[in-house]
C-alpha positions in Angstrom: -1.7 15.9 7.8 -3.3 19.1 6.4 -4.2 19.1 2.7 -1.7 21.9 2.0 1.2 19.9 3.3 1.1 17.6 0.3 3.7 18.8 -2.3 4.1 18.1 -6.0 7.4 16.3 -5.1 5.5 14.0 -2.7 2.9 13.3 -5.4 5.7 12.6 -7.9 7.2 10.1 -5.5 3.7 8.5 -4.8 3.1 8.1 -8.5 6.6 6.6 -9.1 6.0 4.1 -6.2 3.0 2.7 -8.0 4.6 2.7 -11.4 3.1 5.9 -12.9 6.4 7.2 -14.1 5.3 8.8 -17.4 3.0 11.5 -16.0 3.6 15.0 -17.4 3.5 18.0 -15.2 -0.2 18.8 -15.9 -1.2 15.2 -14.9 0.9 15.4 -11.7 -0.9 18.7 -10.8 -4.2 16.9 -11.4 -3.1 14.0 -9.2 -2.1 16.5 -6.5 -5.6 18.1 -6.6 -7.2 14.7 -6.5 -5.1 13.6 -3.6 -5.9 16.7 -1.6 -9.6 16.3 -2.3 -9.5 12.7 -1.2 -7.7 13.6 2.0 -10.2 16.4 2.7 -13.1 13.9 2.3 -11.4 11.3 4.5 -10.7 13.9 7.2 -14.3 15.0 7.2 -15.6 11.5 8.0 -16.6 10.9 11.6 -14.7 7.7 12.2 -13.9 8.1 15.9 -17.0 6.2 17.0 -17.1 3.5 14.4 -17.1 -0.1 15.5 -16.7 -3.4 13.6 -20.5 -3.7 13.5 -20.6 -0.5 11.4 -18.8 -2.3 8.6 -21.2 -3.1 5.7 -21.9 -6.8 5.4 -22.1 -8.0 1.8 -24.5 -10.8 1.7 -25.0 -12.9 -1.4 -27.3 -15.8 -2.0 -27.7 -18.2 -4.9 -31.2 -18.6 -6.2 -32.4 -22.1 -7.1 -32.3 -22.8 -10.8 -36.1 -22.4 -11.1 -36.3 -19.0 -9.6 
């Protein structure tokens, strides 16, 4: 989906779906700009060649009490 395909009515519905029903028109416009920017960033990522091994592994360790 191209960034320009997203309309204010779709953003209003998206906001209502997640409980953001009290946004004024200016806030909806800001949300529209943000959603378009997020989609543009997502579309520019090279994800076609990613594998499961490319997922970051979050490794945590507990240090002993004396460390």
